[in-house]
KETI-506855 format. One record per residue (C-alpha): z, x, y; residue in one letter. Coordinates in steps of 0.05 Angstrom, whole numbers, plus 5000, padded with zeros to 4 digits. Layout:
<recs>
ZXYa
...
</recs>
This chain:
<recs>
490252754677m
488752094711v
489352004787v
489451314818g
488951144892a
489750474926l
488050324999r
490649665027i
489049385096v
493748865125f
493348425187f
499648255227l
498447605264a
505247545297d
506248265317c
505448445391h
507949175394s
507749825357l
515349775349k
514649125311g
509049425268k
513350035251r
518949575227k
514249215179v
511049865154v
517850185142r
520149565104s
513949575059m
514250315045v
521650315030d
521249714983k
515350004944v
518750684938k
525050354912a
521449944860k
515750384836f
514751124821n
508851214869v
507151574933s
505751114992i
504351245065a
500950945126e
494151285126v
490251005185d
490450545245s
496950845270n
495750615342d
493449905327k
499249425328w
496148865287q
493049295231k
496549675176i
492950135127e
497150385069l
495150895016g
498450904948v
497551454896a
499451494823v
498452054772i
499051954697g
495952104630n
493651404612d
488251044652r
490950354634r
497950544659y
495350814726v
490850204737d
496549734718s
501450084764c
496750024824l
495549284809n
503049164806h
504149514873v
498549094905r
501448454877d
508448644899y
506248794970l
502548134972e
508847764947s
513048045004l
509147605054y
510348105111l
502948135128a
496247845105d
491948285060i
484948365089v
481948885042h
483849294981t
480249874949e
482250204884t
479550844852e
481751154786v
479251844769i
479752234703n
480552984714l
</recs>
């Protein structure tokens, strides 16, 4: 079994409230869930209105598939242009 995790940190330059941030987060999460078979959630910085931290998890039996899936999710989130990516961190573990 192969477990992959991706942590992405975004910066929202034009957001000035938590309500605006929630709208962007909900849009990102819903679009990724509709397009990919992954788990995704906001994992940190819940009270900071210009910072979004999303966690994505994938489980499979092939390391290349898991790594490829995480890369596609990252590229897709970047292509949405809803926020600027500040940092990404990927880890793939064989169990």
